[in-house]
C-alpha positions in Angstrom: 2.3 2.7 -11.9 5.8 1.5 -11.4 7.4 4.9 -11.7 4.8 6.5 -9.5 5.3 4.0 -6.7 9.1 4.2 -7.0 9.0 8.0 -6.9 6.6 7.9 -3.9 8.9 5.4 -2.0 12.0 7.4 -2.9 10.5 10.6 -1.6 9.4 8.9 1.6 12.8 7.3 2.0 11.8 3.7 2.4 10.5 0.8 0.3 6.7 0.0 0.3 6.1 3.5 1.8 2.9 3.7 -0.4 1.6 0.6 1.3 2.3 1.7 4.9 1.0 5.2 4.2 -2.1 3.7 2.7 -2.7 1.9 6.0 -1.8 4.8 8.2 -3.9 7.5 6.6 -5.3 8.9 3.4 -2.0 9.7 1.6 -2.5 6.7 -0.7 -6.0 5.5 -1.7 -6.9 1.8 -1.2 -7.4 1.3 -5.0 -3.6 1.4 -5.4 -3.3 -2.0 -3.7 -5.9 -3.4 -6.0 -4.2 -2.0 -9.0 -0.8 -3.4 -7.9 -2.3 -6.9 -7.5 -4.1 -6.6 -10.8 -0.9 -5.6 -12.6 0.9 -8.5 -11.1 -1.8 -10.9 -12.3 -1.5 -9.3 -15.8 2.2 -10.1 -15.8 3.8 -6.8 -14.8 6.7 -7.4 -12.4 7.7 -4.1 -10.9 7.4 -5.3 -7.3 8.9 -8.2 -5.5 6.6 -11.2 -5.1 6.5 -10.9 -1.4 5.4 -7.3 -1.7 2.6 -8.3 -4.0 1.6 -11.1 -1.6 1.4 -8.5 1.3 -0.9 -6.3 -0.8 -3.0 -9.3 -2.0 -3.5 -10.6 1.6 -4.5 -7.1 2.7 -7.1 -7.0 -0.1 -8.6 -10.2 1.1 -8.6 -9.3 4.7 -7.9 -5.6 5.4 -6.6 -4.8 8.8 -6.6 -1.0 8.6 -9.3 0.8 6.7 
């Protein structure tokens, strides 16, 4: 997942592109946010904590679906 997200962000040209494009359309499915948070809970640390917190908050209260 780490490599996929990093590649996606690199191609888009900015960090957290996967997240913003998940909100803005269908380029990234919503299950990606869930997988990122689950990975963090399992001890994987490929994103900064603040990025994980953003995804976690969105999961609990989605503001763009």
